[in-house]
N, C-alpha and C positions, 0 to 999 in steps of 0.2 A: 518265759519270765524275762530272759535277756532282752527280748524285744521291748517290754514294757518299761524296763529300767533304763534302756537306751532312749526311748521316746521321752521319758521324765528328764533325763539329763540333757538331752539336746534342744528340749522345749525353749523356745526364745519368745513365745506368745505372752503379751502383758495379761496379768490376771490381778484383779482386786477382789479381796474378800472381806466383807463387813461382819464383824462378830460383835458380841456384847462389849462395848467401850474399847473396841480394837479394830483396827484396819491392817490387814495384811496385804501387802503389794509384791508382785513378782515380776522380774524383768523389767525394771524402771531404768531410765537413763541417768538421771542425777537429781540431787536435792537442789533446789534453787533457794528456798527460804525455809528456816527453822526457827521456831519460837513456840512459846506455850499456848499461844492463841490461833497461831496460822502455820500450816506447812504446805509447801508448793513443791510438787515433784513433776519432772519433765519425762514424758515419754513419747517418743518419735516427734510429732508434730503437734502434741498436745500438752496441756498442764493439767494436773489434778491438784485442786486446791481443797484443802482440809481446814475447816475451822471448828473452833471448840474451845474448851477451857482444860488447863492443866495437860496439854498434849505433850508427849515425850516419845522419843523413839527407843523402844525397848529391844529391838534386834535390827542391826544394821550388818548386812552381808553384802557380798559383791553384787547379787542380783535380787536380794530379798530385804524387805523393810516391813517391820511391825511398829505401828503408831498406836499408843494407847492414851487413854484420856476421855474427857466427856466430849465426844464428837457430835456436832449440831448439823454441820452441811459438808457434803462431798460434791464438789463441782468438777466437771471436766470442761476446759476451755481450749478453743483453737490458739495455736501459736505458742 
């Protein structure tokens, strides 16, 4: 059990989970843009662009982010 807990704690891999009107992001680098229509998140050498309506940050932790709202598009862009 300790092994699995240590792997969870030490895991630095980016992970995006799309749920009903929610996006959970783990291990992001920084937030670049925040508004109710578009959110841009930096991950290493990429940017995640989430567009929609009534977007809001429901959870903001050191390495975890939960965005809620009417999500229309999620794009991954270089740079």
